[in-house]
N, C-alpha and C positions, 0 to 999 in steps of 0.2 A: 578425465577432466577434473581439475582441482576446483573445489568450491570453498569460498571463504566469506565470512560475514564482513560486509563493507561498513555497515552501521546498524545500530538497533536501539530500541528503547521502549518506553511505556508512554502511552498518550491517553489522557482523559478526554473523551469527546465532549463537544459543547454545542452541537447542532450546526456548526459551520464547517466548511471544507478546511481541514487543517493539514498543513504540510508536515509530513513525518520527516522527510529528508530530501535534500537536493544534492546529487552527486555530479561533479563536473569532470570526472575522469572517464575516458573512453572505456567502454566495456559492455558486457551483457549482464543484465541484472534480473533478479527475481524477488518480488515482494512477498513476504510471508507474514501473516497476521494470525494470532491466536484469538478466535472469536468465541472462545468458551464463555466469557461473561454475558453473552447475549441471552435474553429471555424472550418468551413469546410476546410479540408486539413490537420488538426492536427491528429496525432496518438499518443496515450499514452499507455504505458505498466505498469501494476502494478504487483508486485511480493511479495510473502511471502516466506522466507527461514527458514528452521528448521534444527536442528541437531538430529541425531539418538542417539548419545551418547555425554557425556560431552565434550570430547576431539576431536570429529569428526568435519569434515567440514560441514558448512551449505549449503544445497542444496534446490532447488526450490520445494516448496510444493503446491504453488498456483500461477497461472498465468492468467492474463486477459488482453486483448487488446481492446481499444476503439478508434473509429475513428469519426471525424467530430463533429459538434455542437451537444450537448447532450439535448438541449431543457429543458423541465420541469423534465425529468428523469435524473437529474444531479448528485445526490448522489449515488455513487457506493459502494456496500458492498461486501467484500470477503466472502467466506464460513468461518465458524468457524474453526480455525486451532489450535489443541492442541499440546503442547510440554512441557515436563518436564525440558528442558534445555535452549532453547533460541528460540526467534522468531525475524527475521529481515524483515522489510518491505521496499520495494524500489519503485521508480517511474522512468520512462524514457520517454522522449519525443523522439519518433522514427521518426516523420515527422512533418512538419509544424513549427509553431512559438512557442517560449518559453512563458510560462505563469506562474503565481503564483497560486498554488493550496493549498486549505485549506484541511487538513487531520487530522484524529484521529485514534487511535488504542483503541478499546474497550476491556476490560477484562470481560469475562462472568463468 
């Protein structure tokens, strides 16, 4: 199975749910985020949203929450999420300080 980066970047959290990327090509995707900048007291939420049909609203298909410093286990991978219509990945700082996070979405 070939794996390729579909899109990636760096995002400074601001306490709101921020869209990292929206991909409209059909495929199966994995969100990867380096949570190394987190310190004790931080809480970060990661989400992937998909649509059931082309014109429908995107809803949460994957959700994960991480708290405190992540140590050597800093790269977090979502489950593979398939969609023929669109995939949107988001990040939210729910508690603690804002940090810049390096992220990528892999196409499987």
